DSSP file (Angstrom, degrees, kcal/mol; ACC not computed):
  #  RESIDUE AA STRUCTURE BP1 BP2  ACC     N-H-->O    O-->H-N    N-H-->O    O-->H-N    TCO  KAPPA ALPHA  PHI   PSI    X-CA   Y-CA   Z-CA
    1    1 A X     >        0   0    0      0, 0.0     4,-2.3     0, 0.0     5,-0.2   0.000 360.0 360.0 360.0 -43.5   96.3 -126.2   63.4
    2    2 A X  H  >  +     0   0    0      2,-0.2     4,-2.3     1,-0.2     5,-0.2   0.890 360.0  49.0 -64.2 -39.8   99.5 -124.4   64.2
    3    3 A X  H  > S+     0   0    0      1,-0.2     4,-2.6     2,-0.2    -1,-0.2   0.881 110.2  51.5 -67.1 -37.4  100.3 -124.2   60.5
    4    4 A X  H  > S+     0   0    0      2,-0.2     4,-2.3     1,-0.2    -2,-0.2   0.896 111.1  47.2 -66.6 -39.9   96.8 -122.9   59.8
    5    5 A X  H  X S+     0   0    0     -4,-2.3     4,-2.7     2,-0.2    -2,-0.2   0.890 112.9  49.2 -66.8 -40.2   97.3 -120.2   62.5
    6    6 A X  H  X S+     0   0    0     -4,-2.3     4,-2.3     2,-0.2    -2,-0.2   0.912 112.3  48.1 -64.7 -42.0  100.7 -119.3   61.1
    7    7 A X  H  X S+     0   0    0     -4,-2.6     4,-2.3     2,-0.2    -2,-0.2   0.887 111.6  50.5 -65.1 -39.0   99.2 -119.1   57.6
    8    8 A X  H  X S+     0   0    0     -4,-2.3     4,-2.7     2,-0.2    -2,-0.2   0.929 110.3  48.9 -64.8 -45.5   96.3 -117.0   58.9
    9    9 A X  H  X S+     0   0    0     -4,-2.7     4,-2.8     1,-0.2    -2,-0.2   0.902 111.3  50.7 -61.3 -39.7   98.8 -114.6   60.7
   10   10 A X  H  X S+     0   0    0     -4,-2.3     4,-2.5     2,-0.2    -1,-0.2   0.907 111.0  48.3 -63.9 -41.3  100.8 -114.3   57.5
   11   11 A X  H  X S+     0   0    0     -4,-2.3     4,-2.6     2,-0.2    -2,-0.2   0.910 112.3  48.6 -64.7 -41.9   97.7 -113.6   55.5
   12   12 A X  H  X S+     0   0    0     -4,-2.7     4,-3.0     2,-0.2     5,-0.2   0.915 111.8  50.0 -63.3 -43.3   96.6 -110.9   58.0
   13   13 A X  H  X S+     0   0    0     -4,-2.8     4,-2.3     1,-0.2    -2,-0.2   0.918 112.7  46.2 -61.9 -43.3  100.1 -109.4   57.9
   14   14 A X  H  X S+     0   0    0     -4,-2.5     4,-2.6     2,-0.2    -2,-0.2   0.891 113.2  50.2 -65.5 -39.3  100.0 -109.3   54.1
   15   15 A X  H  X S+     0   0    0     -4,-2.6     4,-2.7     2,-0.2    -2,-0.2   0.925 111.6  47.2 -64.3 -45.1   96.5 -107.8   54.1
   16   16 A X  H  X S+     0   0    0     -4,-3.0     4,-2.5     2,-0.2    -2,-0.2   0.890 112.7  49.9 -64.2 -38.3   97.6 -105.1   56.6
   17   17 A X  H  X S+     0   0    0     -4,-2.3     4,-2.5    -5,-0.2    -2,-0.2   0.916 111.9  47.6 -64.6 -43.4  100.7 -104.4   54.5
   18   18 A X  H  X S+     0   0    0     -4,-2.6     4,-2.6     2,-0.2    -2,-0.2   0.889 112.0  50.4 -65.2 -39.2   98.5 -104.1   51.3
   19   19 A X  H  X S+     0   0    0     -4,-2.7     4,-2.6     2,-0.2    -2,-0.2   0.912 111.4  48.0 -64.9 -42.3   96.0 -101.9   53.2
   20   20 A X  H  X S+     0   0    0     -4,-2.5     4,-2.3     2,-0.2    -2,-0.2   0.909 113.4  47.7 -64.1 -41.7   98.9  -99.6   54.4
   21   21 A X  H  X S+     0   0    0     -4,-2.5     4,-2.8     2,-0.2    -2,-0.2   0.903 111.4  50.6 -66.1 -39.9  100.3  -99.5   50.9
   22   22 A X  H  X S+     0   0    0     -4,-2.6     4,-2.5     2,-0.2    -2,-0.2   0.902 110.5  49.4 -64.0 -40.7   96.9  -98.7   49.4
   23   23 A X  H  X S+     0   0    0     -4,-2.6     4,-2.2     2,-0.2    -2,-0.2   0.897 111.5  49.7 -64.1 -39.7   96.4  -95.9   52.0
   24   24 A X  H  X S+     0   0    0     -4,-2.3     4,-2.4     2,-0.2    -2,-0.2   0.927 112.3  46.6 -64.3 -45.4   99.9  -94.6   51.0
   25   25 A X  H  X S+     0   0    0     -4,-2.8     4,-2.7     1,-0.2    -2,-0.2   0.879 110.6  54.0 -63.7 -37.4   99.0  -94.7   47.3
   26   26 A X  H  X S+     0   0    0     -4,-2.5     4,-2.3     2,-0.2    -2,-0.2   0.904 108.8  48.0 -62.6 -41.7   95.7  -93.0   48.1
   27   27 A X  H  X S+     0   0    0     -4,-2.2     4,-2.2     2,-0.2    -2,-0.2   0.920 113.0  48.1 -65.5 -43.3   97.4  -90.2   49.8
   28   28 A X  H  X S+     0   0    0     -4,-2.4     4,-2.8     1,-0.2    -2,-0.2   0.903 110.7  52.0 -61.9 -40.7   99.9  -89.8   46.9
   29   29 A X  H  X S+     0   0    0     -4,-2.7     4,-2.5     1,-0.2    -1,-0.2   0.906 108.3  50.6 -62.7 -41.8   97.0  -89.9   44.5
   30   30 A X  H  X S+     0   0    0     -4,-2.3     4,-2.2     2,-0.2    -1,-0.2   0.912 111.5  48.4 -62.1 -42.3   95.2  -87.1   46.4
   31   31 A X  H  X S+     0   0    0     -4,-2.2     4,-2.6     1,-0.2    -2,-0.2   0.931 111.8  49.1 -62.3 -45.3   98.4  -85.0   46.4
   32   32 A X  H  X S+     0   0    0     -4,-2.8     4,-2.8     1,-0.2    -2,-0.2   0.885 110.1  51.5 -63.3 -38.5   98.8  -85.6   42.6
   33   33 A X  H  X S+     0   0    0     -4,-2.5     4,-2.5     2,-0.2    -1,-0.2   0.906 110.3  49.0 -64.3 -40.7   95.1  -84.6   42.0
   34   34 A X  H  X S+     0   0    0     -4,-2.2     4,-2.2     2,-0.2    -2,-0.2   0.916 112.7  47.7 -64.6 -42.8   95.6  -81.4   44.0
   35   35 A X  H  X S+     0   0    0     -4,-2.6     4,-2.9     2,-0.2    -2,-0.2   0.916 111.7  50.8 -62.2 -42.9   98.8  -80.7   42.0
   36   36 A X  H  X S+     0   0    0     -4,-2.8     4,-2.8     1,-0.2    -2,-0.2   0.905 109.3  50.2 -61.9 -42.1   96.9  -81.4   38.7
   37   37 A X  H  X S+     0   0    0     -4,-2.5     4,-2.2     2,-0.2    -1,-0.2   0.906 112.0  48.1 -62.7 -41.4   94.1  -79.1   39.7
   38   38 A X  H  X S+     0   0    0     -4,-2.2     4,-2.4     2,-0.2    -2,-0.2   0.927 113.4  47.1 -64.3 -45.2   96.6  -76.3   40.5
   39   39 A X  H  X S+     0   0    0     -4,-2.9     4,-2.8     2,-0.2    -2,-0.2   0.899 111.1  51.7 -63.7 -40.2   98.4  -76.9   37.2
   40   40 A X  H  X S+     0   0    0     -4,-2.8     4,-2.6     2,-0.2    -1,-0.2   0.907 109.7  49.7 -63.0 -41.1   95.0  -76.9   35.3
   41   41 A X  H  X S+     0   0    0     -4,-2.2     4,-2.3     2,-0.2    -2,-0.2   0.918 112.0  47.9 -62.8 -43.7   94.1  -73.6   37.0
   42   42 A X  H  X S+     0   0    0     -4,-2.4     4,-2.7     1,-0.2    -2,-0.2   0.904 111.8  50.5 -62.5 -41.5   97.4  -72.1   36.0
   43   43 A X  H  X S+     0   0    0     -4,-2.8     4,-2.8     2,-0.2    -2,-0.2   0.906 109.4  50.3 -63.8 -42.2   97.0  -73.4   32.4
   44   44 A X  H  X S+     0   0    0     -4,-2.6     4,-2.2     2,-0.2    -1,-0.2   0.909 111.8  48.1 -61.9 -42.3   93.5  -71.9   32.2
   45   45 A X  H  X S+     0   0    0     -4,-2.3     4,-2.5     2,-0.2    -2,-0.2   0.925 112.7  48.5 -63.6 -44.3   94.8  -68.6   33.4
   46   46 A X  H  X S+     0   0    0     -4,-2.7     4,-2.7     1,-0.2    -2,-0.2   0.907 110.1  51.4 -62.4 -42.5   97.7  -68.8   30.9
   47   47 A X  H  X S+     0   0    0     -4,-2.8     4,-2.4     2,-0.2    -1,-0.2   0.898 110.7  49.1 -61.8 -40.4   95.3  -69.7   28.1
   48   48 A X  H  X S+     0   0    0     -4,-2.2     4,-2.3     2,-0.2    -2,-0.2   0.915 111.3  49.3 -64.7 -43.2   93.1  -66.7   29.0
   49   49 A X  H  X S+     0   0    0     -4,-2.5     4,-2.4     2,-0.2    -2,-0.2   0.902 111.3  49.5 -62.4 -41.5   96.2  -64.4   29.0
   50   50 A X  H  X S+     0   0    0     -4,-2.7     4,-2.7     2,-0.2    -2,-0.2   0.917 110.1  50.6 -64.6 -43.2   97.3  -65.7   25.6
   51   51 A X  H  X S+     0   0    0     -4,-2.4     4,-2.1     1,-0.2    -2,-0.2   0.906 111.5  48.2 -62.1 -41.0   93.8  -65.2   24.2
   52   52 A X  H  X S+     0   0    0     -4,-2.3     4,-2.2     2,-0.2    -1,-0.2   0.908 112.0  49.2 -65.6 -41.4   93.8  -61.6   25.5
   53   53 A X  H  X S+     0   0    0     -4,-2.4     4,-2.3     2,-0.2    -2,-0.2   0.900 109.8  51.8 -64.6 -40.6   97.3  -60.9   24.1
   54   54 A X  H  X S+     0   0    0     -4,-2.7     4,-2.7     1,-0.2    -1,-0.2   0.911 109.5  49.8 -61.8 -41.8   96.2  -62.3   20.7
   55   55 A X  H  X S+     0   0    0     -4,-2.1     4,-2.5     2,-0.2    -2,-0.2   0.900 109.7  51.1 -65.2 -40.0   93.2  -60.0   20.6
   56   56 A X  H  X S+     0   0    0     -4,-2.2     4,-2.4     2,-0.2    -1,-0.2   0.911 111.3  48.4 -62.3 -41.1   95.4  -57.0   21.5
   57   57 A X  H  X S+     0   0    0     -4,-2.3     4,-2.6     2,-0.2    -2,-0.2   0.921 111.1  49.8 -65.1 -43.5   97.8  -58.0   18.6
   58   58 A X  H  X S+     0   0    0     -4,-2.7     4,-2.5     1,-0.2    -2,-0.2   0.909 110.9  50.2 -61.4 -40.8   94.8  -58.4   16.2
   59   59 A X  H  X S+     0   0    0     -4,-2.5     4,-2.4     2,-0.2    -1,-0.2   0.910 111.0  48.7 -64.1 -41.7   93.5  -55.0   17.3
   60   60 A X  H  X S+     0   0    0     -4,-2.4     4,-2.7     2,-0.2    -2,-0.2   0.908 111.2  50.2 -64.2 -40.7   96.9  -53.4   16.7
   61   61 A X  H  X S+     0   0    0     -4,-2.6     4,-2.7     2,-0.2    -2,-0.2   0.905 110.2  50.0 -64.0 -40.9   97.2  -55.0   13.3
   62   62 A X  H  X S+     0   0    0     -4,-2.5     4,-2.4     2,-0.2    -1,-0.2   0.918 111.8  48.8 -63.2 -41.2   93.7  -53.7   12.4
   63   63 A X  H  X S+     0   0    0     -4,-2.4     4,-2.6     2,-0.2    -2,-0.2   0.909 111.8  48.8 -64.3 -41.5   94.7  -50.2   13.5
   64   64 A X  H  X S+     0   0    0     -4,-2.7     4,-2.8     2,-0.2    -2,-0.2   0.914 111.0  50.0 -64.7 -41.8   97.9  -50.5   11.5
   65   65 A X  H  X S+     0   0    0     -4,-2.7     4,-2.4     2,-0.2    -2,-0.2   0.912 111.5  49.3 -60.6 -42.0   96.0  -51.6    8.4
   66   66 A X  H  X S+     0   0    0     -4,-2.4     4,-2.5     2,-0.2    -2,-0.2   0.920 111.8  48.0 -64.1 -43.9   93.6  -48.8    8.8
   67   67 A X  H  X S+     0   0    0     -4,-2.6     4,-2.8     1,-0.2    -2,-0.2   0.902 111.7  50.2 -63.5 -40.7   96.5  -46.3    9.2
   68   68 A X  H  X S+     0   0    0     -4,-2.8     4,-2.7     2,-0.2    -1,-0.2   0.894 110.4  50.0 -64.6 -39.0   98.2  -47.7    6.1
   69   69 A X  H  X S+     0   0    0     -4,-2.4     4,-2.4     2,-0.2    -2,-0.2   0.907 111.6  48.4 -65.1 -41.3   94.9  -47.4    4.2
   70   70 A X  H  X S+     0   0    0     -4,-2.5     4,-2.6     2,-0.2    -2,-0.2   0.925 112.1  49.0 -63.8 -43.6   94.6  -43.8    5.3
   71   71 A X  H  X S+     0   0    0     -4,-2.8     4,-2.7     1,-0.2    -2,-0.2   0.924 111.7  49.1 -60.9 -44.3   98.2  -43.1    4.3
   72   72 A X  H  X S+     0   0    0     -4,-2.7     4,-2.6     1,-0.2    -1,-0.2   0.893 110.9  50.5 -62.8 -39.5   97.6  -44.7    0.9
   73   73 A X  H  X S+     0   0    0     -4,-2.4     4,-2.7     2,-0.2    -2,-0.2   0.915 111.2  48.3 -64.6 -42.5   94.4  -42.7    0.4
   74   74 A X  H  X S+     0   0    0     -4,-2.6     4,-2.6     2,-0.2    -2,-0.2   0.927 112.6  48.4 -62.6 -44.0   96.3  -39.5    1.2
   75   75 A X  H  X S+     0   0    0     -4,-2.7     4,-2.5     1,-0.2    -2,-0.2   0.908 112.6  48.2 -62.6 -41.8   99.1  -40.4   -1.1
   76   76 A X  H  X S+     0   0    0     -4,-2.6     4,-2.5     2,-0.2    -1,-0.2   0.906 111.6  50.1 -65.4 -41.1   96.6  -41.2   -3.9
   77   77 A X  H  X S+     0   0    0     -4,-2.7     4,-2.4     2,-0.2    -2,-0.2   0.909 111.2  48.9 -62.9 -41.8   94.8  -37.9   -3.3
   78   78 A X  H  X S+     0   0    0     -4,-2.6     4,-2.6     2,-0.2    -2,-0.2   0.920 111.1  49.8 -63.1 -44.2   98.0  -36.0   -3.4
   79   79 A X  H  X S+     0   0    0     -4,-2.5     4,-2.3     1,-0.2    -2,-0.2   0.908 111.4  49.0 -62.3 -41.6   99.0  -37.7   -6.6
   80   80 A X  H  X S+     0   0    0     -4,-2.5     4,-2.6     2,-0.2    -1,-0.2   0.900 111.2  49.5 -65.9 -39.5   95.6  -36.9   -8.2
   81   81 A X  H  X S+     0   0    0     -4,-2.4     4,-2.7     2,-0.2    -2,-0.2   0.906 110.9  49.9 -64.6 -40.8   95.8  -33.3   -7.1
   82   82 A X  H  X S+     0   0    0     -4,-2.6     4,-2.3     2,-0.2    -2,-0.2   0.908 112.0  48.0 -63.3 -41.1   99.3  -33.1   -8.6
   83   83 A X  H  X S+     0   0    0     -4,-2.3     4,-2.4     2,-0.2    -2,-0.2   0.909 111.8  49.9 -65.0 -42.2   98.0  -34.6  -11.9
   84   84 A X  H  X S+     0   0    0     -4,-2.6     4,-2.5     1,-0.2    -2,-0.2   0.918 110.8  49.7 -61.8 -43.9   95.1  -32.2  -11.9
   85   85 A X  H  X S+     0   0    0     -4,-2.7     4,-2.7     2,-0.2    -2,-0.2   0.904 109.9  50.9 -62.3 -42.0   97.4  -29.3  -11.4
   86   86 A X  H  X S+     0   0    0     -4,-2.3     4,-2.5     1,-0.2    -1,-0.2   0.908 110.8  49.0 -62.0 -42.1   99.7  -30.5  -14.2
   87   87 A X  H  X S+     0   0    0     -4,-2.4     4,-2.6     2,-0.2    -2,-0.2   0.901 111.8  48.8 -65.1 -39.8   96.7  -30.7  -16.5
   88   88 A X  H  X S+     0   0    0     -4,-2.5     4,-2.7     2,-0.2    -2,-0.2   0.919 112.3  48.2 -64.8 -42.6   95.5  -27.2  -15.5
   89   89 A X  H  X S+     0   0    0     -4,-2.7     4,-2.7     2,-0.2    -2,-0.2   0.904 112.1  49.7 -63.4 -40.4   99.0  -25.9  -16.1
   90   90 A X  H  X S+     0   0    0     -4,-2.5     4,-2.5     2,-0.2    -2,-0.2   0.907 111.7  48.5 -64.0 -41.9   99.1  -27.6  -19.5
   91   91 A X  H  X S+     0   0    0     -4,-2.6     4,-2.5     2,-0.2    -2,-0.2   0.895 111.7  49.6 -64.7 -39.9   95.7  -26.2  -20.4
   92   92 A X  H  X S+     0   0    0     -4,-2.7     4,-2.4     2,-0.2    -2,-0.2   0.922 111.7  48.1 -64.3 -44.4   96.8  -22.7  -19.4
   93   93 A X  H  X S+     0   0    0     -4,-2.7     4,-2.2     2,-0.2    -2,-0.2   0.907 112.8  48.9 -62.4 -41.4  100.0  -23.0  -21.4
   94   94 A X  H  X S+     0   0    0     -4,-2.5     4,-2.0     1,-0.2    -1,-0.2   0.902 110.5  50.9 -64.2 -40.8   98.0  -24.3  -24.4
   95   95 A X  H  X S+     0   0    0     -4,-2.5     4,-0.9     1,-0.2    -2,-0.2   0.893 110.0  49.6 -64.0 -39.4   95.6  -21.4  -23.9
   96   96 A X  H  X S+     0   0    0     -4,-2.4     4,-0.5     1,-0.2     3,-0.3   0.880 110.4  50.8 -66.7 -37.4   98.4  -18.9  -23.9
   97   97 A X  H  < S+     0   0    0     -4,-2.2     4,-0.4     1,-0.2     3,-0.3   0.869 116.1  40.7 -68.2 -34.7   99.9  -20.4  -27.1
   98   98 A X  H  X S+     0   0    0     -4,-2.0     4,-2.3     1,-0.2    -1,-0.2   0.540  90.3  92.0 -92.0  -5.3   96.6  -20.2  -28.9
   99   99 A X  H  X S+     0   0    0     -4,-0.9     4,-2.6    -3,-0.3     5,-0.2   0.921  85.2  49.3 -57.7 -47.8   95.6  -16.8  -27.6
  100  100 A X  H  X S+     0   0    0     -4,-0.5     4,-2.5    -3,-0.3    -1,-0.2   0.909 111.9  49.3 -59.6 -39.3   97.2  -14.8  -30.5
  101  101 A X  H  > S+     0   0    0     -4,-0.4     4,-2.4     1,-0.2    -1,-0.2   0.889 111.5  49.0 -67.4 -36.8   95.4  -17.0  -33.0
  102  102 A X  H  X S+     0   0    0     -4,-2.3     4,-2.7     2,-0.2    -2,-0.2   0.892 110.7  50.4 -68.5 -38.7   92.1  -16.6  -31.2
  103  103 A X  H  X S+     0   0    0     -4,-2.6     4,-2.3    -5,-0.2    -2,-0.2   0.929 112.2  47.3 -63.0 -44.2   92.6  -12.8  -31.1
  104  104 A X  H  X S+     0   0    0     -4,-2.5     4,-2.3    -5,-0.2    -2,-0.2   0.913 112.1  49.9 -63.7 -42.2   93.3  -12.8  -34.8
  105  105 A X  H  X S+     0   0    0     -4,-2.4     4,-2.1     1,-0.2    -2,-0.2   0.910 110.2  50.3 -62.7 -41.7   90.3  -15.0  -35.5
  106  106 A X  H  X S+     0   0    0     -4,-2.7     4,-1.5     1,-0.2    -1,-0.2   0.893 110.8  49.8 -64.3 -38.0   88.1  -12.7  -33.5
  107  107 A X  H  < S+     0   0    0     -4,-2.3    -1,-0.2     1,-0.2    -2,-0.2   0.877 109.6  51.0 -67.4 -37.1   89.4   -9.7  -35.4
  108  108 A X  H  < S+     0   0    0     -4,-2.3    -1,-0.2     1,-0.2    -2,-0.2   0.865 110.6  49.1 -68.1 -34.3   88.8  -11.5  -38.7
  109  109 A X  H  <        0   0    0     -4,-2.1    -1,-0.2     1,-0.2    -2,-0.2   0.786 360.0 360.0 -73.7 -26.5   85.2  -12.2  -37.6
  110  110 A X     <        0   0    0     -4,-1.5    -1,-0.2    -5,-0.2    -2,-0.2   0.478 360.0 360.0 -77.7 360.0   84.6   -8.7  -36.6
């Protein structure tokens, strides 16, 4: 009977110790869950910030592409105008070279 009482007290002591340890682990777990929730919130905010920054970069790249396309179009237009001017000058020079022959031909026809 004394051994049984001693064994019972030892079991109660072990149970109380296990309960205290479980309560301690429960409190730590609650703290860790709160930290995890805070970190998750920070991560969500960071992810949102990164997505916004990526969109700003994409918009800037689209604007740069558009500006480059406009610059290329202007350059191409300038090159075409220069080519047109060269052709007109060439035609004018050719016309000047053939003018005497045309005058003579007109005189012969007259």
